[in-house]
N, C-alpha and C positions, 0 to 999 in steps of 0.2 A: 261558802262562797264570799269573797271578799267585799268590803263595801266601797262604793263609788259616791264622792262628794262632789258635787259641781258648785264652785263658786264664782262667784262675780269677780271682774277687775278691782271692786274696792276691796272686797274680803281678800284678796289674794295681797294688796298692799299691806293690810293690816297684818297678816301672816309674815311677809317676808320680812327679813331685816332692813330698815329704813336706809334705803339710799336716795340721797338729794340729788337733783340737778344741778349742775353749779356753771355760774358764767366765768368760763375758762379765762377769756378776752379780758376782762376787769381783774381777773386775779394775776395775769402774767402782767398785764401793765403795770399793776402796783407791785409785783416784784422786781419787775427790771426798773420801775422809778424809785424803787429803795436801794438799789445796786444789790440785789443778792441772785445769788447763783440758785439753781435748781437743788444741787446737792447742801447748800446751806440752808434752805428753807427744810429739805428733809430733817437736815439736824436741829433745827429749831423748833420743828413740829414732832421730831420723835419720831420719823417714820423709817419703814425699811428702805434701802439704797434701791433707786429706780421707782418706788412707789410714786414720787410726783408725778413722774412723767406717765403713768398708767392712769392717775387721777385725771390727767389733761386727756389723755386720749379717749376714755370711758367716760368724761364730762360729769361724773357721778362718784361721790363719796359719801361715807356716814357723816350722821349729824357730829359726832365726836372730833373728826378728824375736820370738817368744816369749821368748826369753833377754833381748833387750834391755828390751823391755816388761815383764819381772818385775824387771830390774835397777833400774829407774827406779821402780818401785814399791815396792823393798826386800822382794821377795817371792823364793821358792824357784819356779822356772819350773813344777814340778810341782806346786805349789799353784793352778796356773790350769789344769791340764789334767783334762778332763772324761771320765767313766769311759765 
């Protein structure tokens, strides 16, 4: 007989890969202020083609990607986090 585990939401967050909710309006405002295209950000951050657009749609990404995007936009990563 298979085991069934009941997990709380906090336990699930711990187990699943960390996906961070991001403040995309600020991210996009900074990208445009710097005069960078989405393709240029992807190249700077070493993302696959159209990955940046997917991040904008999902409004989330991994911690490592968030750090790379923030660095490319000359921002502190915490400034891109939503509450």
